[in-house]
Every structure is written in C-alpha cells, then in structure tokens.
C-alpha positions as CSV (number, residue, x, y, z in Angstrom):
1,X,-43.1,6.8,4.8
2,X,-41.3,9.9,6.0
3,X,-37.6,10.4,5.3
4,X,-35.1,10.1,8.1
5,X,-34.4,13.3,9.9
6,X,-31.1,15.1,9.1
7,X,-28.6,15.5,11.9
8,X,-29.2,18.6,14.0
9,X,-26.8,21.4,13.4
10,X,-24.0,21.8,15.9
11,X,-24.0,24.6,18.5
12,X,-20.9,25.8,16.6
13,X,-22.7,26.0,13.3
14,X,-22.9,29.8,13.5
15,X,-19.4,30.4,14.9
16,X,-17.9,33.6,13.5
17,X,-15.3,32.8,10.8
18,X,-13.0,34.4,8.2
19,X,-11.1,32.9,5.3
20,X,-7.7,34.5,4.6
21,X,-7.0,34.4,0.9
22,X,-4.5,36.0,-1.6
23,X,-4.0,36.4,-5.3
24,X,-1.0,34.1,-5.2
25,X,1.4,32.2,-3.0
26,X,4.0,34.5,-1.2
27,X,1.5,37.3,-0.7
28,X,1.6,37.0,3.1
29,X,-1.4,34.7,3.9
30,X,0.5,32.7,6.6
31,X,1.8,35.9,8.3
32,X,-1.7,37.5,8.4
33,X,-3.6,34.3,9.3
34,X,-1.2,33.2,12.0
35,X,-0.8,36.7,13.3
36,X,-4.5,37.2,13.4
37,X,-5.1,34.0,15.3
38,X,-2.5,34.9,17.9
39,X,-3.8,38.5,18.2
40,X,-7.3,37.3,18.8
41,X,-6.2,34.7,21.2
42,X,-4.2,37.3,23.1
43,X,-7.6,39.1,23.6
44,X,-9.0,36.1,25.3
45,X,-10.9,34.6,22.5
46,X,-10.9,30.8,21.8
47,X,-9.7,30.7,18.2
48,X,-10.2,27.7,16.0
49,X,-7.3,27.4,13.5
50,X,-7.8,25.8,10.0
51,X,-5.8,25.5,6.8
52,X,-7.2,24.9,3.3
53,X,-5.5,22.0,1.5
54,X,-3.2,19.2,2.6
55,X,-0.3,21.2,4.0
56,X,1.0,20.0,7.4
57,X,3.5,22.7,8.3
58,X,1.3,25.9,8.5
59,X,-1.1,24.2,11.0
60,X,1.8,23.8,13.4
61,X,2.2,27.5,13.5
62,X,-1.5,27.9,13.9
63,X,-1.5,25.6,16.9
64,X,1.3,27.6,18.5
65,X,-0.7,30.8,17.9
66,X,-4.0,29.5,19.4
67,X,-3.2,26.7,21.8
68,X,-5.5,24.4,19.8
69,X,-4.8,21.7,17.2
70,X,-4.4,23.1,13.7
71,X,-6.8,21.3,11.3
72,X,-6.9,20.9,7.5
73,X,-10.0,21.5,5.3
74,X,-9.4,19.7,2.0
75,X,-12.3,19.2,-0.4
76,X,-10.2,16.9,-2.6
77,X,-8.9,14.5,0.0
78,X,-12.1,14.4,2.1
79,X,-14.8,15.5,-0.4
80,X,-16.7,18.8,-0.3
81,X,-19.4,17.2,1.9
82,X,-16.9,16.8,4.8
83,X,-15.6,20.3,4.8
84,X,-18.4,21.8,6.9
85,X,-18.5,18.9,9.4
86,X,-14.8,18.8,9.9
87,X,-14.7,22.6,10.3
88,X,-17.4,22.4,13.0
89,X,-15.6,19.6,14.7
90,X,-12.5,21.7,15.1
91,X,-14.5,24.8,16.0
92,X,-16.3,23.3,19.0
93,X,-16.5,25.6,22.0
94,X,-14.6,28.4,20.0
95,X,-15.5,32.1,19.8
96,X,-14.1,32.6,16.3
97,X,-12.4,30.6,13.5
98,X,-9.7,31.7,11.1
99,X,-9.1,29.7,8.0
100,X,-5.8,30.2,6.0
101,X,-6.2,29.6,2.3
102,X,-3.9,27.9,-0.1
103,X,-2.0,29.3,-3.1
104,X,-4.1,31.9,-5.1
105,X,-7.7,32.2,-4.1
106,X,-9.1,30.3,-7.1
107,X,-6.3,27.7,-7.4
108,X,-7.4,24.2,-6.7
109,X,-6.9,20.6,-7.8
110,X,-5.4,20.6,-11.3
111,X,-8.0,20.1,-14.0
112,X,-10.8,20.0,-11.5
113,X,-12.1,23.6,-11.7
114,X,-12.7,25.2,-8.3
115,X,-12.4,21.9,-6.4
116,X,-10.3,22.3,-3.2
117,X,-9.5,25.9,-3.9
118,X,-9.7,28.6,-1.2
119,X,-12.8,30.0,-2.9
120,X,-14.5,26.6,-3.0
121,X,-13.9,26.1,0.8
122,X,-15.1,29.7,1.5
123,X,-18.4,29.0,-0.3
124,X,-18.8,25.6,1.5
125,X,-18.3,27.4,4.8
126,X,-20.5,30.4,3.9
127,X,-17.5,32.5,5.2
128,X,-16.5,36.0,4.2
129,X,-13.0,36.3,2.7
130,X,-10.2,38.7,3.5
131,X,-7.8,39.2,0.6
132,X,-4.2,39.7,1.5
133,X,-2.4,41.7,-1.3
134,X,1.3,42.1,-1.8
135,X,1.3,45.8,-2.5
136,X,5.0,46.2,-3.2
137,X,5.8,47.8,-6.6
138,X,2.3,49.1,-7.3
139,X,-0.1,51.8,-6.2
140,X,-3.4,52.5,-8.1
141,X,-3.1,49.3,-10.0
142,X,-4.0,47.4,-6.8
143,X,-7.6,48.5,-7.4
144,X,-7.8,46.6,-10.7
145,X,-6.3,43.5,-9.1
146,X,-8.7,43.6,-6.2
147,X,-11.7,44.3,-8.5
148,X,-10.9,41.2,-10.5
149,X,-10.8,39.0,-7.5
150,X,-14.0,40.5,-6.1
151,X,-16.0,40.1,-9.3
152,X,-14.7,36.8,-10.6
153,X,-17.1,34.6,-8.7
154,X,-20.2,36.4,-7.2
155,X,-20.7,33.5,-4.8
156,X,-17.4,34.4,-3.0
157,X,-17.9,37.4,-0.7
158,X,-14.7,39.4,-0.3
159,X,-15.3,41.5,2.7
160,X,-12.1,43.4,2.9
161,X,-8.4,43.7,2.0
162,X,-5.2,43.7,4.0
163,X,-2.3,45.4,2.2
164,X,1.1,43.8,2.8
165,X,4.6,45.0,2.3
166,X,3.6,48.7,2.2
167,X,6.7,50.9,2.0
168,X,5.7,54.2,3.5
169,X,2.8,56.5,4.6
170,X,2.7,58.0,1.0
171,X,2.6,54.5,-0.5
172,X,-0.3,53.6,1.8
173,X,-2.1,56.8,0.8
174,X,-1.9,56.0,-2.9
175,X,-3.1,52.5,-2.3
176,X,-6.1,53.6,-0.3
177,X,-7.0,56.2,-2.9
178,X,-7.0,53.5,-5.6
179,X,-9.1,51.1,-3.6
180,X,-11.8,53.6,-2.9
181,X,-13.0,53.1,-6.4
182,X,-13.1,49.3,-5.9
183,X,-15.6,49.6,-3.0
184,X,-13.7,47.1,-0.8
185,X,-12.7,48.3,2.7
186,X,-9.0,48.2,3.7
187,X,-9.0,46.2,7.0
188,X,-5.3,46.4,7.6
189,X,-1.9,47.7,6.4
190,X,1.3,45.8,7.1
191,X,4.6,47.5,6.5
192,X,7.7,45.9,5.0
193,X,9.6,44.3,7.8
194,X,12.2,41.7,8.5
195,X,11.0,41.1,12.0
196,X,9.3,37.8,11.2
197,X,11.8,35.0,10.9
198,X,10.1,32.1,9.2
199,X,12.9,30.2,7.4
200,X,12.1,27.8,4.5
201,X,13.7,24.8,2.9
202,X,12.9,22.2,0.2
203,X,9.3,21.6,1.3
204,X,8.3,25.0,2.6
205,X,8.5,26.5,6.1
206,X,10.6,24.7,8.7
207,X,8.2,23.0,11.1
208,X,7.5,24.3,14.5
209,X,8.8,21.2,16.2
210,X,12.3,21.9,14.8
211,X,12.4,25.6,15.8
212,X,10.8,25.7,19.2
213,X,11.9,29.0,20.7
214,X,12.4,30.6,17.4
215,X,9.0,29.6,16.2
216,X,7.4,31.2,19.4
217,X,9.3,34.4,18.6
218,X,8.1,34.3,15.0
219,X,4.5,33.9,16.0
220,X,4.8,36.7,18.5
221,X,6.2,39.0,15.8
222,X,3.3,38.1,13.4
223,X,0.8,38.8,16.2
224,X,2.4,42.2,16.8
225,X,2.3,43.1,13.1
226,X,-1.4,42.2,12.8
227,X,-2.3,43.8,16.1
228,X,-0.6,47.1,15.2
229,X,-1.6,47.2,11.5
230,X,-5.1,45.7,11.3
231,X,-8.5,46.8,12.5
232,X,-9.3,43.8,14.7
233,X,-12.8,45.0,15.6
234,X,-13.7,45.3,11.9
235,X,-12.3,41.8,11.3
236,X,-14.3,40.3,14.1
237,X,-17.4,42.1,12.9
238,X,-16.9,40.7,9.4
239,X,-16.4,37.2,10.8
240,X,-19.8,37.5,12.6
241,X,-21.5,38.0,9.2
242,X,-20.8,34.4,8.2
243,X,-23.8,32.4,7.4
244,X,-24.9,29.5,9.6
245,X,-24.1,26.0,8.5
246,X,-26.8,23.3,8.2
247,X,-24.6,20.3,8.8
248,X,-23.6,18.6,12.1
249,X,-20.1,18.4,13.4
250,X,-18.0,15.4,12.4
251,X,-17.6,12.9,15.2
252,X,-15.1,10.0,15.1
253,X,-17.2,7.5,17.0
254,X,-20.3,8.3,14.9
255,X,-18.6,7.9,11.6
256,X,-17.0,4.6,12.6
257,X,-20.4,3.3,13.5
258,X,-21.7,4.0,10.0
259,X,-18.7,3.0,7.8
260,X,-19.4,2.4,4.1
261,X,-19.9,-1.0,2.5
262,X,-17.1,-3.0,1.0
263,X,-15.2,-1.4,-1.8
264,X,-15.7,-2.2,-5.5
265,X,-13.4,-4.7,-7.2
266,X,-10.0,-3.4,-8.1
267,X,-9.7,-2.1,-11.6
268,X,-6.9,-3.2,-13.9
269,X,-3.9,-0.9,-13.9
270,X,-1.5,-3.2,-15.6
271,X,-0.3,-4.9,-12.4
272,X,-0.8,-8.6,-11.7
273,X,-3.6,-9.3,-9.2
274,X,-2.5,-10.0,-5.7
275,X,-1.8,-13.6,-4.8
276,X,-4.3,-14.6,-2.1
277,X,-1.7,-16.9,-0.6
278,X,0.3,-13.7,0.5
279,X,-2.6,-11.6,1.8
280,X,-1.3,-10.4,5.2
281,X,-4.6,-10.8,6.9
282,X,-5.9,-13.7,4.9
283,X,-9.4,-13.9,3.3
284,X,-11.9,-13.3,6.1
285,X,-15.6,-12.8,6.3
286,X,-16.5,-9.1,6.0
287,X,-19.1,-7.1,7.9
288,X,-21.0,-4.5,6.0
289,X,-18.3,-1.9,6.5
290,X,-15.6,-4.1,5.1
291,X,-14.1,-4.9,8.5
292,X,-14.1,-8.0,10.7
293,X,-15.5,-7.6,14.2
294,X,-18.0,-5.3,15.9
295,X,-18.2,-1.6,15.9
296,X,-17.6,0.7,18.9
297,X,-14.7,1.8,21.1
298,X,-12.7,-1.1,22.5
299,X,-14.2,-3.7,20.2
300,X,-16.3,-6.7,21.2
301,X,-14.1,-7.6,24.2
302,X,-13.7,-4.0,25.4
303,X,-9.9,-4.2,25.0
304,X,-7.7,-1.3,24.2
305,X,-4.7,-1.7,21.8
306,X,-1.6,0.4,22.1
307,X,-0.8,2.1,18.8
308,X,2.5,3.9,18.8
309,X,2.7,7.0,16.6
310,X,6.0,8.4,15.6
311,X,6.6,12.1,16.4
312,X,9.4,14.5,17.3
313,X,11.2,16.8,14.9
314,X,11.7,14.1,12.2
315,X,8.0,13.0,12.0
316,X,5.8,16.1,12.3
317,X,3.2,15.4,9.5
318,X,-0.1,14.0,10.8
319,X,-3.8,14.9,10.6
320,X,-5.4,15.1,14.1
321,X,-8.4,13.1,12.9
322,X,-6.2,10.0,12.5
323,X,-5.4,9.7,16.2
324,X,-9.1,10.6,17.0
325,X,-10.3,7.7,14.8
326,X,-7.8,5.3,16.2
327,X,-8.9,6.2,19.7
328,X,-12.6,5.9,18.8
329,X,-11.8,2.4,17.3
330,X,-10.5,1.3,20.7
331,X,-6.8,2.1,20.5
332,X,-4.6,3.9,23.0
333,X,-2.5,6.3,21.0
334,X,1.0,6.7,22.4
335,X,3.5,9.0,20.8
336,X,7.2,8.3,20.7
337,X,10.3,10.1,19.2
338,X,12.5,8.0,16.9
339,X,15.4,10.4,17.5
340,X,15.4,9.8,21.3
341,X,13.5,6.7,22.3
342,X,15.3,3.4,22.0
343,X,12.3,1.2,22.2
344,X,8.7,1.2,21.1
345,X,6.2,2.0,23.9
346,X,5.4,-0.9,26.1
347,X,2.5,-3.0,24.8
348,X,2.6,-1.6,21.3
349,X,0.5,-3.7,18.9
350,X,0.4,-1.3,16.0
351,X,2.7,1.3,14.6
352,X,2.0,4.5,12.6
353,X,4.9,6.5,11.1
354,X,3.7,9.5,9.3
355,X,5.4,12.2,7.2
356,X,8.1,14.6,8.1
357,X,11.8,15.2,7.3
358,X,13.8,12.0,8.0
359,X,16.3,13.1,5.3
360,X,17.3,16.0,7.6
361,X,17.8,13.7,10.5
362,X,19.1,10.6,8.7
363,X,22.3,10.4,10.7
364,X,20.5,10.7,14.0
365,X,17.8,8.2,13.1
366,X,20.5,5.8,11.9
367,X,22.5,6.2,15.1
368,X,19.5,5.0,17.1
369,X,20.2,1.4,16.3
370,X,18.2,-0.1,19.2
371,X,15.0,1.4,17.9
372,X,15.7,0.5,14.3
373,X,16.2,-3.1,15.3
374,X,13.0,-3.1,17.5
375,X,10.9,-1.7,14.6
376,X,12.4,-4.2,12.2
377,X,11.5,-7.1,14.5
378,X,8.1,-5.6,15.2
379,X,7.3,-5.3,11.4
380,X,8.5,-8.8,10.7
381,X,6.1,-10.2,13.4
382,X,3.2,-9.3,11.2
383,X,1.8,-6.6,13.4
384,X,0.1,-3.7,11.6
385,X,2.5,-0.9,10.5
386,X,1.3,2.1,8.5
387,X,4.0,4.3,7.0
388,X,3.5,7.4,4.9
389,X,6.2,9.2,3.0
390,X,8.8,9.8,5.8
391,X,7.7,6.5,7.3
392,X,8.3,4.8,4.0
393,X,11.9,6.2,3.9
394,X,12.5,5.1,7.5
395,X,11.5,1.6,6.8
396,X,13.8,1.3,3.8
397,X,17.2,-0.4,3.9
398,X,19.0,3.0,3.8
399,X,18.4,6.7,3.3
400,X,21.2,8.7,1.6
401,X,23.6,5.9,2.6
402,X,22.6,5.9,6.2
403,X,21.2,2.5,7.5
404,X,17.5,2.6,8.3
405,X,15.1,-0.1,9.7
406,X,15.6,-2.5,6.8
407,X,12.0,-3.6,6.7
408,X,11.7,-3.0,3.0
409,X,14.1,-4.2,0.3
410,X,14.5,-0.7,-1.1
411,X,16.8,2.2,-0.8
412,X,16.0,5.9,-0.6
413,X,17.8,9.1,-1.5
414,X,17.3,12.8,-1.9
415,X,16.4,14.1,-5.3
416,X,16.5,17.5,-7.1
417,X,12.9,16.9,-8.4
418,X,9.9,18.0,-6.3
419,X,7.1,15.5,-6.5
420,X,3.9,17.3,-5.6
421,X,0.2,17.0,-6.2
422,X,-3.1,15.3,-5.6
423,X,-3.5,11.6,-6.4
424,X,-6.5,9.3,-7.1
425,X,-5.5,5.8,-5.9
426,X,-6.9,2.3,-5.4
427,X,-5.5,-0.3,-3.1
428,X,-4.0,-3.2,-5.1
429,X,-3.3,-5.5,-2.2
430,X,-5.1,-6.4,1.0
431,X,-3.3,-4.7,3.9
432,X,-3.5,-3.5,7.4
433,X,-5.3,-0.4,6.1
434,X,-7.6,-1.5,3.4
435,X,-8.9,-4.4,1.3
436,X,-7.9,-4.5,-2.3
437,X,-10.2,-2.3,-4.3
438,X,-10.5,0.5,-1.7
439,X,-10.4,3.8,-3.5
440,X,-8.8,6.8,-1.8
441,X,-7.6,10.2,-2.7
442,X,-4.3,11.4,-1.4
443,X,-1.3,13.7,-2.1
444,X,2.4,13.4,-2.6
445,X,4.9,15.9,-1.3
446,X,8.6,15.0,-1.4
447,X,12.1,15.5,-2.9
448,X,13.2,11.9,-2.5
449,X,13.2,8.7,-4.5
450,X,12.7,5.1,-3.4
451,X,14.2,2.4,-5.6
452,X,12.3,0.2,-6.4
453,X,9.2,2.3,-6.2
454,X,6.9,-0.6,-5.5
455,X,7.1,-4.1,-4.1
456,X,5.8,-7.4,-5.3
457,X,2.6,-6.5,-3.6
458,X,2.1,-2.8,-4.3
459,X,0.2,-0.6,-1.9
460,X,-1.5,1.6,-4.4
461,X,-2.4,1.8,-8.1
462,X,-2.4,5.5,-9.0
463,X,-5.2,6.5,-11.3
464,X,-4.6,10.3,-11.4
465,X,-2.5,12.0,-12.8
466,X,-1.1,8.9,-14.5
467,X,-1.5,5.2,-14.1
468,X,1.4,3.5,-12.1
469,X,1.9,1.3,-9.1
470,X,3.5,2.5,-5.9
471,X,4.4,1.4,-2.4
472,X,4.8,-1.8,-0.5
473,X,2.6,-4.3,1.3
474,X,4.5,-6.9,3.3
475,X,2.9,-8.9,6.1
476,X,1.3,-6.2,8.3
477,X,3.3,-3.4,6.7
478,X,1.7,-0.8,4.4
479,X,4.3,1.7,3.2
480,X,3.8,4.4,0.6
481,X,4.6,7.9,-0.4
482,X,0.8,8.7,-0.5
483,X,-0.6,10.9,2.3
484,X,-4.2,10.1,2.9
485,X,-6.9,11.6,5.2
486,X,-8.6,8.9,7.1
487,X,-11.7,11.0,7.7
488,X,-12.6,10.2,4.1
489,X,-12.4,6.5,4.7
490,X,-12.9,5.9,8.5
491,X,-13.0,2.2,8.1
492,X,-9.2,2.4,7.6
493,X,-8.8,3.1,11.4
494,X,-11.1,0.3,12.4
495,X,-9.4,-2.2,10.2
496,X,-6.0,-1.1,11.5
497,X,-7.1,-1.5,15.2
498,X,-8.8,-4.8,14.4
499,X,-5.4,-6.0,13.0
500,X,-3.8,-5.0,16.2
501,X,-6.1,-7.2,18.1
502,X,-5.5,-10.3,15.9
503,X,-1.8,-9.9,15.2
504,X,0.8,-11.8,17.2
505,X,3.4,-9.0,17.5
506,X,3.6,-7.0,20.8
507,X,6.5,-4.6,21.7
508,X,7.8,-5.2,25.2
C-alpha cells in the first residue's frame, strides 16, 4: 500500500525572507526589523511581518509598518513543525517577509537547547540571517564578536551585518576595517540618534494602540533610518537566497477538520481531581477530536455564534490565529472596547478577554460600571468566557483597589516582581476551552499578583518550571495567567464555539 501523499507546498513556499537577529536584547532588532518592513513597503512591496517568540507588542509596530497583521513564530508554544506552515500562512500573496528575532540569536527556552531561539527558527525557515550589532564603545573588536556568531552553528547562515549606534565616519571606517577580516558584508550602518521615540514601561514597549499618532511617527523615523543607512537592494537580494520550504501553509479550516484525539488522563500534581458534579459542560460523549458535534464552519445546523473579543488600548494582546480559528469553527468574531462600550455586542454567546494592560487603565475600566455588570451577568449565565492574564485581572473582584467585574472571588494588585517565562501545563478541570488532561504549552508575562492564585477548580496544573496549580474554572469561565497559542491545539476553538451553541446565556 502506498503512503498518503504529503500536502503540496504553498505558492508562498519560496517567498524571499530575512531573519533579523542580534547578539543580545537592546541591540536594535526592533528598530531595524520595523524600519526595514516600512522601507520595503514604501517601495511598493507586500511585506509579511513576523516575530520570533511569544511577544505581543512588537507585532503591533510591524502591522503599522506593513499594513498586514503581525504574526508570531514560536517553536515552543506551537512546536517546531508548525513554524513553517504558520509562516507560509502569514506570507500568502507577499513579495518578501521580514522576521524579527528574540533576545540574543541563540537564546531560547530555558534548559531546552536551541528550542524557540532565533537561530532555531531561522533554520526551520531556511532563511538567511542579518545580524544587528550595537557597535557603540568598540571598533576592531566587533570582528571577533561577529566571527563568533557566524561560526557557532554552521547551519545558521549569517548573510550580513547591520552596525547600529555608530558615532561618526571615523568610527564607521574602523568598524568596516575590522569586519573585512571576518568575511561578513556590512549591509547597513545606523548612526546614533534620538529620533526614534519608542517609550517602554514595565512589560516592554508601549503598545501601538496606546500611542496612535506617536507610534506612526516612530515607525516613519525607523523607516527613514533604515532607508538612509542600509543597502536595501543587497538586503532584498539576500532574502531571495532563502531556500524553498517543503510544507504547506497552515489553514484554520483544514486543521479544525483534523483535530487530534482526546487527551491523555490528567497526571497527579498534588491537586484533588475535579468533582464531576461541577463540570461546567457535564460529561458528554466525545467525538474523535475531543469535541461534541460535527466539524466544519457553522456546525451541523449552519448557525453562526457571536464571540465578543475585548480590544482597545487596555486589551491589545492576541494572536491572529485565535480569531481565525473561531471564525473557521463557525463564530462571528466581534471586537469591543471595554473602555468605551457599555454593553457586549448584540447576540454575544461567547466572550474572549485576552492580555494587555488593565492595570494602566484600572480607573477607566472600573468607571464603566454598565459593562462590568453586563460581563458579570453574562459569566454567571454559564456562557463560555476565556480570559488570559489581563482578562483574568478584569474578572477579579478588584484590581489595585478599583472594582472590576467580580466574576471571580479573587483580588489583583501590581507587584514589583516580573513573572516571565514558558510554561508546560495540563488542564485540571473540564472547561469551555479543554477537557481535563489536555496538555498545552504557554507563557506568563506580568507584574501582577492574583490572590488566591487558583480556585476550587483550577484551570491549569503547571508542570514546567515547577509544579503548581493556577487559574479558575467556574461555570463557563476559564481564567488564567497563562497565554496559549490555539494553533497548537485547534480543538480549543471548536470546543469554545460548541459551548456557545449549547449555553443558555446571550447578551442583548
């Protein structure tokens, strides 16, 4: 018997592409990557923007630079096997793709070798790398630094260097002389400048949605820097040397139609097993992908369920694939702004509240009492509610003393401690997102504390980096600090939409 044929490569499988890397954070990757995206777009090219790792903020600037959705490529959250397909999905109909790296080029998931590093993703994409080097306070020594990065992993092809924070013509001359011996071409030189205003705070850059006009000016300044200081023709030529990918582009409808079988039984993490009497969706017969009902957009009856997704300046963290999966599962995704809108969108049957900065807008969110009350009533109806990080804070009783939605018997406050890192988790309770035992990888990224940290029915049991329980499951509510990428477990979206069809709650 012959084996099944592999999916045909996408037309975008040979799209020209570059990975922008650096020896360390703070070297200028975001300036160069965003500026290059904008400069190429200004030349009339359709540019596909990507970011290595889980970060939500940089893709907002990428989207502003290109006019296309910024997308993440995370080999830890989604698995190495999805990096190529997700890249090709984003790069459909594009002339070139620019991928901004994360941290230093070889920095990835702690204790996991190269996994999820910029170098790892560059190899998975068969893409040449441009190394951005902070050249301040050095001259000939830059050659030793570049030589080390070029030779460390022979499978990573560093095709050129962009020198950042160069002080003068003489400084540039010394740097170029040193790099001649390294045999790596200099593709650009950016001078020290204060023109680019990209303010930061406790979790990195301030998101685009909060800066608006200032963010547009910042991207324009980055574009001008790269246009004036870099050899765009040489960069495009290097991008065209990328190898073709053999995989097919990711497609939300296709992955939903081939969701994986039910998860393994939940391992013991020291928590009591969930009481089946309190399972929010009750014990139900499961189809092979762990979901009730039939596959395909609209479900068996062809109905479309409205899923409200929080947005606006307070809730800016979301992966584009989440909405695409919800849509493919038959939902109509309707955004709303908790700072402005006093009611949920008409007909809402499911609610998604992602990450962001509610702590910055706590007073304004609290002042919108009609919406807080509407969300509280909606959650108590048993309708599906998925809340991640900022959404968790918003559903608490209070945040820094400001009343929130009161869905959870918990309080939230700012903390001096940054909680940051990848997590390996398992669902401990049946919920609107997953059946108990579903294993997912995620990441945490916050400077807040929720007390207590878990409810009587915890959302997750963390397995890495330490064993602990976290989050809340209550009726249809799933609230947790853990950010997940649904492309890694597409059945999450189908289960959520199925819950919308069977729940009683509807916003009017």
